[in-house]
C-alpha positions as CSV (number, residue, x, y, z in Angstrom):
1,M,-34.1,190.5,10.1
2,N,-36.7,193.3,10.2
3,N,-35.0,195.1,13.1
4,T,-31.6,194.9,11.4
5,V,-33.0,196.3,8.2
6,L,-34.7,199.1,10.3
7,L,-31.6,199.9,12.2
8,I,-29.5,200.3,9.0
9,R,-32.4,202.3,7.8
10,V,-32.4,204.5,10.8
11,Q,-28.7,205.0,10.6
12,L,-28.4,206.0,7.1
13,I,-31.2,208.6,7.4
14,N,-29.3,210.2,10.6
15,S,-25.8,209.8,8.9
16,L,-27.0,211.3,5.8
17,G,-29.5,213.7,7.4
18,I,-32.3,212.6,4.9
19,N,-35.2,213.5,7.2
20,K,-33.8,217.0,7.8
21,L,-33.1,217.6,4.2
22,L,-36.6,216.6,3.1
23,K,-38.9,217.9,5.9
24,G,-37.0,220.3,7.9
25,S,-34.6,222.1,5.8
26,T,-34.9,225.6,4.1
27,S,-33.9,226.1,0.4
28,K,-30.7,227.4,1.7
29,E,-29.8,224.5,3.6
30,K,-30.8,222.0,0.8
31,V,-28.6,224.3,-1.5
32,K,-25.5,223.8,0.8
33,S,-26.6,220.0,1.0
34,G,-26.5,220.0,-2.7
35,L,-22.9,221.8,-2.8
36,F,-21.5,219.2,-0.4
37,V,-22.7,216.0,-2.4
38,G,-21.4,217.7,-5.5
39,L,-17.9,218.2,-3.8
40,M,-17.8,214.5,-2.6
41,F,-18.6,213.5,-6.1
42,F,-15.9,215.9,-7.3
43,V,-13.2,214.7,-5.1
44,A,-14.3,211.0,-5.8
45,V,-13.8,211.3,-9.6
46,M,-10.3,213.4,-9.2
47,V,-9.1,210.4,-7.0
48,F,-10.4,207.9,-9.7
49,I,-8.8,209.9,-12.4
50,Q,-5.5,210.3,-10.8
51,M,-5.4,206.3,-9.9
52,S,-6.3,205.7,-13.4
53,A,-3.4,207.8,-14.7
54,Y,-0.8,206.5,-12.3
55,A,-2.0,203.1,-13.3
56,W,-1.4,203.8,-17.0
57,I,2.0,205.2,-16.4
58,I,2.8,202.1,-14.8
59,S,1.6,200.0,-17.4
60,D,3.8,201.2,-19.9
61,F,6.8,199.6,-18.0
62,L,4.9,196.4,-17.3
63,E,4.0,195.8,-20.8
64,K,7.8,195.9,-22.0
65,Y,8.4,193.0,-19.5
66,K,5.1,191.1,-19.9
67,A,4.1,191.8,-16.4
68,M,0.9,193.1,-16.4
69,D,-0.3,191.0,-13.7
70,V,1.4,193.5,-11.4
71,L,-1.4,196.1,-12.2
72,I,-3.6,193.7,-10.6
73,I,-1.5,193.1,-7.5
74,A,-0.8,196.7,-7.1
75,G,-4.8,197.5,-7.2
76,T,-5.7,194.9,-4.6
77,A,-2.5,195.9,-2.6
78,L,-3.4,199.6,-2.6
79,S,-7.3,199.1,-1.6
80,L,-6.5,196.4,0.9
81,L,-3.9,198.9,2.7
82,V,-6.1,201.8,2.7
83,C,-9.2,199.6,3.9
84,L,-7.2,198.1,6.5
85,F,-6.0,201.7,7.8
86,M,-9.5,202.9,7.7
87,S,-10.9,200.0,9.5
88,I,-8.4,200.5,12.4
89,Y,-9.3,204.2,12.5
90,K,-13.4,203.9,12.2
91,A,-14.0,200.6,13.9
92,S,-13.8,201.9,17.6
93,G,-16.6,204.3,16.8
94,Y,-18.7,202.0,15.1
95,L,-18.3,198.8,17.0
96,F,-16.5,199.5,20.6
97,T,-17.2,203.0,21.8
98,F,-20.3,204.3,19.8
99,K,-22.2,207.0,21.8
100,D,-25.6,205.4,21.6
101,F,-24.9,201.7,23.1
102,D,-26.8,202.3,26.1
103,L,-29.8,203.6,24.3
104,L,-29.9,200.7,21.6
105,M,-29.2,198.0,24.5
106,S,-32.3,199.5,26.3
107,L,-34.5,198.6,23.3
108,P,-36.1,195.1,22.4
109,L,-33.5,194.4,20.0
110,S,-31.0,191.3,19.8
111,V,-27.5,192.0,19.9
112,R,-26.8,190.3,16.7
113,A,-29.2,192.8,15.2
114,I,-27.6,195.6,16.6
115,L,-23.9,194.4,15.6
116,A,-25.0,193.6,12.1
117,A,-26.3,197.3,11.5
118,K,-23.1,198.7,12.6
119,L,-20.9,196.3,10.7
120,F,-23.1,197.1,7.6
121,M,-22.4,200.8,8.0
122,L,-18.4,199.9,8.3
123,A,-18.7,197.6,5.5
124,V,-20.5,199.7,2.9
125,S,-17.7,202.4,3.5
126,N,-14.9,200.1,3.1
127,M,-16.4,198.6,-0.1
128,G,-16.7,201.8,-1.6
129,L,-13.4,202.8,-0.8
130,S,-11.9,199.6,-2.1
131,V,-13.7,199.8,-5.7
132,L,-12.7,203.6,-5.7
133,L,-8.9,202.9,-5.4
134,G,-8.6,199.5,-6.9
135,F,-10.8,199.7,-10.0
136,P,-8.7,202.0,-11.9
137,Y,-6.0,199.4,-11.9
138,F,-8.3,196.8,-12.8
139,M,-9.5,198.9,-15.7
140,V,-6.1,199.9,-17.3
141,Y,-5.2,196.4,-17.1
142,G,-8.8,195.2,-18.8
143,I,-8.0,198.2,-21.6
144,R,-4.4,197.0,-22.1
145,T,-5.1,193.4,-22.3
146,S,-8.7,194.0,-24.2
147,A,-10.5,192.2,-21.8
148,G,-14.1,191.6,-22.1
149,A,-17.4,192.7,-20.0
150,I,-16.9,189.8,-17.9
151,F,-13.8,191.0,-16.5
152,Y,-14.9,194.3,-15.3
153,F,-17.9,192.9,-13.1
154,L,-15.6,190.2,-12.0
155,A,-13.1,193.1,-10.8
156,V,-15.9,194.8,-8.9
157,I,-17.3,191.8,-7.0
158,L,-13.7,190.7,-6.0
159,L,-12.7,194.4,-5.0
160,I,-16.1,194.3,-2.6
161,L,-15.3,191.2,-1.2
162,S,-11.7,191.7,-0.6
163,S,-12.2,194.8,1.6
164,L,-14.1,191.8,4.4
165,L,-10.4,190.7,5.5
166,P,-9.1,193.9,6.0
167,L,-12.2,195.0,7.7
168,T,-11.8,192.0,9.9
169,I,-8.1,192.4,10.6
170,G,-8.6,196.2,11.2
171,S,-11.2,195.7,13.7
172,L,-9.5,193.1,15.6
173,I,-6.3,195.6,15.8
174,S,-8.9,198.3,16.9
175,L,-10.0,196.2,19.5
176,G,-6.9,195.3,20.9
177,L,-5.4,198.9,21.1
178,G,-8.7,199.7,22.8
179,K,-8.2,196.9,25.3
180,V,-4.6,197.6,25.9
181,S,-5.3,201.3,26.3
182,G,-8.3,200.7,28.6
183,K,-5.9,199.3,31.1
184,S,-3.9,202.3,31.4
185,K,-5.0,206.0,32.6
186,R,-3.2,207.2,29.3
187,T,-5.8,205.5,27.0
188,N,-5.9,208.4,24.4
189,L,-2.3,208.8,24.6
190,I,-1.8,204.9,23.5
191,M,-4.5,205.1,21.0
192,I,-3.0,208.3,19.4
193,V,0.7,207.2,19.4
194,G,-0.1,203.7,18.2
195,S,-2.4,205.0,15.4
196,F,0.2,207.8,14.1
197,L,3.1,205.1,14.2
198,F,0.8,203.0,12.0
199,L,0.0,206.0,9.8
200,L,3.8,206.6,9.1
201,L,4.5,203.4,8.1
202,F,1.7,203.3,5.9
203,M,2.8,206.7,4.3
204,L,6.3,205.4,3.9
205,G,5.1,202.3,2.3
206,M,2.9,204.6,-0.2
207,L,5.8,206.7,-1.0
208,S,8.0,203.4,-1.7
209,I,5.6,202.5,-4.3
210,N,5.2,206.0,-5.9
211,S,9.0,206.0,-6.3
212,L,9.1,203.0,-8.2
213,T,11.2,202.9,-11.4
214,A,11.6,200.6,-14.3
215,A,14.2,198.7,-12.6
216,N,12.1,198.4,-9.5
217,L,9.1,197.0,-11.6
218,K,11.3,194.6,-13.3
219,D,12.3,193.1,-10.0
220,I,8.8,193.1,-8.9
221,A,7.7,191.2,-12.0
222,E,10.5,188.6,-11.4
223,S,9.1,187.9,-7.7
224,I,5.7,188.0,-8.7
225,E,5.0,184.7,-8.0
226,S,6.5,184.4,-4.3
227,L,4.6,187.9,-3.9
228,K,1.0,185.8,-4.6
229,M,2.2,182.8,-2.0
230,V,2.6,185.4,0.7
231,Y,-1.0,186.7,0.7
232,Y,-3.8,184.7,-0.7
233,P,-6.2,187.4,-2.3
234,F,-3.1,188.4,-4.6
235,G,-2.9,184.8,-6.3
236,L,-6.4,184.2,-6.4
237,I,-7.6,187.5,-7.9
238,T,-4.8,187.2,-10.4
239,R,-6.2,183.7,-11.5
240,T,-9.7,184.9,-11.5
241,L,-9.0,188.0,-13.4
242,A,-6.3,187.1,-15.7
243,G,-7.2,183.6,-16.4
244,L,-11.1,183.9,-15.7
245,S,-10.6,181.0,-13.1
246,L,-14.1,179.9,-11.7
247,T,-12.2,177.8,-9.1
248,A,-10.3,180.8,-8.0
249,L,-13.3,182.9,-7.7
250,L,-15.1,180.6,-5.8
251,L,-12.4,179.9,-3.4
252,F,-11.6,183.5,-2.9
253,C,-15.5,184.3,-2.1
254,G,-15.4,181.2,0.0
255,I,-12.5,182.5,2.1
256,S,-13.2,186.0,2.3
257,I,-16.7,185.4,3.5
258,A,-15.8,182.4,5.9
259,V,-13.2,184.6,7.6
260,F,-15.8,187.5,8.0
261,A,-18.4,185.2,9.4
262,V,-16.3,183.8,12.0
263,F,-15.3,187.3,13.3
264,V,-19.4,188.2,13.1
265,L,-20.1,185.0,15.2
266,L,-17.4,185.0,17.8
267,F,-17.7,189.0,18.3
268,S,-21.4,188.8,18.6
269,R,-20.8,186.5,21.7
270,S,-18.9,189.2,23.4
271,F,-20.3,192.2,21.8
272,K,-22.1,193.4,24.9
273,A,-19.4,192.9,27.6
274,T,-16.7,194.2,25.2
275,N,-18.5,197.5,24.8
276,T,-19.4,197.6,28.6
277,K,-15.7,197.2,29.5
278,M,-14.7,199.6,26.9
279,Q,-17.1,202.4,28.1
280,E,-15.3,202.3,31.1
281,K,-13.1,205.3,31.9
282,Y,-10.7,205.8,34.7
283,K,-11.5,208.6,37.4
284,A,-9.4,210.1,40.1
285,S,-10.3,208.4,43.3
286,D,-7.8,210.6,45.4
287,F,-9.2,213.9,44.7
288,K,-8.6,216.7,46.9
289,M,-10.0,220.2,47.0
290,T,-7.4,222.7,46.8
291,E,-7.4,226.7,46.3
292,L,-8.8,227.6,42.8
293,R,-6.4,229.5,40.5
294,V,-7.8,232.3,38.5
295,Q,-6.6,232.4,34.9
296,S,-7.1,234.7,32.1
297,I,-10.1,234.3,29.8
298,P,-7.7,233.4,26.4
299,R,-5.5,231.1,28.9
300,A,-8.5,229.4,30.3
301,L,-10.4,228.7,26.9
302,L,-7.2,227.4,25.2
303,K,-6.4,225.0,28.3
304,K,-10.2,224.0,27.6
305,E,-9.6,223.3,24.3
306,L,-6.1,221.4,24.6
307,S,-8.0,219.2,27.2
308,H,-11.2,218.4,24.8
309,Y,-8.6,218.0,21.8
310,F,-6.5,215.4,23.6
311,S,-9.3,213.6,25.3
312,S,-10.6,212.8,21.5
313,Y,-8.7,210.0,19.9
314,V,-10.6,210.5,16.4
315,Y,-10.2,214.3,16.7
316,V,-6.4,214.3,17.1
317,L,-6.1,211.4,14.4
318,N,-8.0,213.1,11.9
319,T,-6.6,216.8,12.4
320,G,-3.4,216.2,13.5
321,F,-2.6,214.5,9.9
322,G,-0.9,217.4,8.4
323,A,1.6,217.6,11.4
324,V,2.7,214.2,11.0
325,M,3.1,214.7,7.4
326,M,5.6,217.8,8.3
327,L,7.7,215.4,10.2
328,L,7.6,212.7,7.4
329,A,8.5,215.3,4.7
330,V,11.6,216.3,6.9
331,V,12.6,212.6,6.7
332,M,11.9,212.3,3.0
333,F,13.8,215.5,2.2
334,I,17.2,214.0,4.1
335,I,16.7,210.7,2.8
336,N,16.4,212.0,-0.9
337,R,18.7,215.0,-0.4
338,E,21.1,214.1,-3.5
339,K,18.1,213.3,-5.7
340,L,16.6,216.9,-5.0
341,P,18.3,218.9,-7.7
342,Q,17.0,216.3,-10.3
343,M,13.6,216.4,-9.0
344,L,13.5,220.2,-9.0
345,S,14.7,220.1,-12.7
346,V,11.4,218.1,-13.7
347,F,9.6,221.3,-12.3
348,P,8.2,223.6,-15.4
349,V,9.8,226.6,-13.4
350,K,13.3,227.1,-12.1
351,I,12.8,227.0,-8.4
352,S,15.2,226.8,-5.2
353,E,15.4,224.1,-2.4
354,A,14.2,226.8,-0.2
355,F,11.1,227.2,-2.3
356,L,10.2,223.6,-2.2
357,V,10.6,223.6,1.5
358,T,8.1,226.5,2.1
359,L,5.7,225.0,-0.4
360,T,5.8,221.7,1.2
361,M,5.6,223.4,4.8
362,A,2.7,225.3,3.5
363,A,0.8,222.2,2.0
364,C,1.1,220.3,5.4
365,V,0.1,223.1,7.3
366,S,-3.0,223.4,5.1
367,L,-4.1,219.7,6.2
368,T,-3.8,220.9,10.1
369,C,-7.3,222.2,10.7
370,T,-8.7,221.6,14.0
371,T,-11.1,224.4,13.9
372,A,-13.4,223.0,10.9
373,P,-15.3,220.4,13.2
374,S,-14.7,222.7,16.5
375,I,-18.4,223.6,16.6
376,S,-19.8,220.5,15.6
377,L,-18.2,218.8,18.2
378,E,-19.7,220.9,21.0
379,G,-23.0,219.1,19.9
380,R,-25.6,219.2,22.4
381,K,-23.5,220.9,25.1
382,L,-23.0,224.3,22.7
383,W,-25.5,225.8,25.2
384,I,-22.9,225.7,27.8
385,I,-20.4,227.9,26.1
386,R,-23.0,230.1,24.7
387,T,-24.5,230.9,28.3
388,L,-21.0,231.8,29.8
389,P,-19.9,235.5,30.1
390,L,-18.0,235.3,27.0
391,T,-18.1,237.0,23.5
392,A,-18.1,234.7,20.5
393,Q,-14.8,236.5,19.6
394,D,-13.5,234.9,22.9
395,I,-14.4,231.5,21.9
396,F,-13.4,231.8,18.3
397,K,-9.9,232.8,19.6
398,G,-9.4,229.8,22.0
399,K,-10.2,227.4,19.1
400,I,-8.1,229.4,16.6
401,C,-5.0,229.4,19.2
402,L,-5.5,225.6,19.5
403,N,-4.8,225.2,15.7
404,L,-1.6,227.2,16.2
405,V,-0.5,225.1,19.1
406,V,-0.8,221.9,17.0
407,A,0.9,223.5,14.0
408,V,3.1,226.0,14.5
409,P,5.8,224.1,17.2
410,V,6.0,221.5,14.6
411,L,6.5,223.8,11.7
412,L,9.2,225.6,13.5
413,L,11.0,222.2,14.3
414,S,10.7,220.9,10.8
415,V,11.9,224.2,9.2
416,T,14.7,224.5,11.5
417,V,15.9,221.1,10.6
418,L,15.6,221.6,7.1
419,A,17.5,224.9,7.3
420,A,20.4,223.3,8.8
421,V,20.0,220.4,6.4
422,F,20.0,222.6,3.2
423,R,21.7,225.6,4.6
424,L,19.0,228.0,4.0
425,S,19.9,231.7,4.7
426,V,18.3,233.7,7.4
427,W,16.0,235.5,4.8
428,E,14.9,232.0,3.2
429,Y,14.1,230.8,6.8
430,L,12.1,233.5,7.9
431,L,10.2,233.5,4.7
432,S,9.3,229.5,5.3
433,V,8.4,230.2,8.9
434,G,6.4,233.2,8.0
435,L,4.4,231.9,5.4
436,G,3.9,228.5,7.0
437,C,2.4,230.6,10.3
438,A,0.3,232.8,7.9
439,Y,-1.0,229.5,6.3
440,S,-2.1,228.0,10.1
441,I,-4.1,231.3,10.8
442,F,-5.7,231.1,7.4
443,I,-6.7,227.5,7.6
444,A,-7.7,228.0,11.4
445,V,-9.8,231.0,10.4
446,T,-11.6,229.6,7.4
447,G,-12.0,226.2,9.0
448,L,-14.1,228.1,11.7
449,I,-16.0,230.1,9.1
450,I,-17.1,227.0,7.2
451,N,-18.0,225.2,10.5
452,L,-20.4,228.1,11.4
453,H,-22.1,227.7,8.1
454,F,-22.1,223.9,7.8
455,P,-22.5,222.8,11.5
456,K,-23.4,219.2,12.3
457,L,-24.4,219.5,16.1
458,E,-26.5,216.1,16.0
459,W,-24.4,213.1,15.9
460,T,-24.0,209.6,17.7
461,T,-20.2,209.3,17.3
462,Q,-17.3,211.8,17.1
463,T,-16.5,210.1,13.7
464,A,-19.4,211.4,12.2
465,A,-18.7,215.2,13.0
466,V,-14.9,214.9,12.6
467,K,-14.8,212.9,9.4
468,Q,-18.3,212.8,7.7
469,S,-19.3,216.4,7.7
470,A,-19.5,218.8,5.3
471,S,-17.6,221.7,6.9
472,V,-14.2,219.0,7.2
473,M,-14.5,218.2,3.5
474,L,-14.9,221.8,2.4
475,A,-12.0,222.7,4.9
476,I,-9.6,220.2,3.1
477,F,-10.7,221.4,-0.2
478,T,-10.1,224.9,0.7
479,G,-6.7,224.1,2.2
480,F,-5.8,222.1,-1.3
481,L,-7.0,224.9,-3.4
482,S,-4.8,227.5,-1.5
483,V,-1.9,225.8,-2.3
484,I,-2.6,224.9,-5.6
485,L,-3.4,228.5,-7.0
486,P,0.1,229.9,-6.1
487,I,1.7,226.8,-7.9
488,V,-0.6,227.9,-10.8
489,M,0.3,231.5,-10.4
490,L,3.9,230.4,-10.4
491,V,3.7,228.4,-13.6
492,L,2.0,230.9,-15.5
493,L,3.9,234.2,-14.4
494,K,7.2,232.3,-14.3
495,P,9.0,235.1,-12.2
496,S,12.6,235.8,-12.6
497,D,13.0,236.2,-8.9
498,I,11.7,233.3,-6.6
499,V,12.0,235.6,-3.3
500,V,10.0,238.2,-4.7
501,F,7.3,235.6,-5.7
502,Q,7.5,234.4,-2.1
503,L,7.1,237.8,-0.5
504,L,4.3,238.3,-2.6
505,W,2.5,235.0,-1.8
506,L,3.1,235.8,2.0
507,A,1.5,239.2,1.7
508,V,-1.5,238.0,-0.2
509,T,-1.8,235.4,2.6
510,V,-1.7,237.9,5.4
511,I,-4.1,240.1,3.8
512,V,-6.8,237.1,3.3
513,D,-6.2,236.4,6.9
514,F,-7.0,239.7,8.0
515,G,-10.0,239.8,5.6
516,A,-11.1,236.3,7.0
517,Y,-10.9,237.3,10.6
518,R,-12.8,240.4,10.0
519,Y,-15.6,238.2,8.5
520,L,-15.3,235.9,11.4
521,S,-15.9,238.5,14.0
522,G,-18.8,240.0,12.2
523,T,-20.9,237.5,10.3
524,G,-19.3,234.5,12.1
525,A,-20.3,235.9,15.5
526,A,-23.8,236.7,14.2
527,L,-24.1,232.9,13.0
528,F,-23.0,231.5,16.1
529,R,-25.6,233.2,18.0
530,T,-28.4,231.5,15.8
531,L,-26.9,227.8,16.7
């Protein structure tokens, strides 16, 4: 037990950077850390407010049909789905292919202590996510039904325990994907395609939930009993919270803990063998020396970045999300083509279909940022590229070009399909493509600048550098802000000609791109030399 607690403590210190913050950080770095913590808190509050607002809107319909139990099921289902996806995504980095496996196994520690410490980190992140997403629905239910304090206490307990089952299922799915892909020379391709397919299904499910109408809610309310029978947590959680049933509470806790305990017990027996097997990589056995080809510096650097990018499952999955969203947006536009005029009428300013296409593509491109973790992912190998006869600008161009290669082809395909569907003019097509490309350059350059200011070079898993770093969070926030600001300006200015507004939007974006690149070439290069 002492070894397990010690490992958990060390992991928390490393992942949060506590020692560096308290003992080795300057005041400037402490300010950066404070800003990052503040940003994380702000994002969590905004998500909580958004979920609460949506739950309150749904409750207006549910109250009419006396089906408030749907709120409990909706909150449970949302937290379960997100925890399942996050478990599939993160389990490989925490349980199967973590970087410090050899180091930990060489220490006088039991396998169970190592597994418990790794599971603790994965479970805590899932529990926090479950409470953040599910509690707003439970809270609205409690307010609408005038529930007492015991209701809210039980809601938190149930949400924490409900994350154990998706964690178990997600870990098993991740393990299965890893074993299947491990038998192939195309390991990352299988992992990436499988994960993106699951992501698309997940997003389609979430969009279908968000498109519920009063009639849909009535149908769901009528079939709620059969829904509870499909998945046991729905019925047990509803009985616990709506009827304050102690039997349902104990049964739910017992089943959740038992399923998780069985997984831990069985996995602990094969933990060492599984990790050893999954650490294996295919190597070419028939290598033959041929003549060496000479390539230009930009082409060689882009080839190196592409090779690094597609060799990392975590890197592709986290930064390719925007490209997948573009394809999903095309599908949703085509499916809801007839409803589009009605959707546009809700907007406070009169906009065209072409503008909505441009705005959607810009929003998706702003989520495709491969540069935000690119410096951090160099890790301890950063000295290699720093000692090469290359300028910092050459290295930056290679990383920026990677972002363009990932985002721009999908952008061109998506806009071309939508232009054919909505019969956009050549001018409208060029505006959409031009603004999308300008946004791709913007997010690539700003992501690189942010990563130079907030590098995370010490990590044990790529997940820490790609998903848990300040630079990635700040880049996402910057992209989100860059899309929100034009919308705010559109609503405030209410331009009579939407095309002129798009031209001004494009011009401002291009100017910002030039300014950001000049800053990257000067201050950014100086920061790179100090790393």
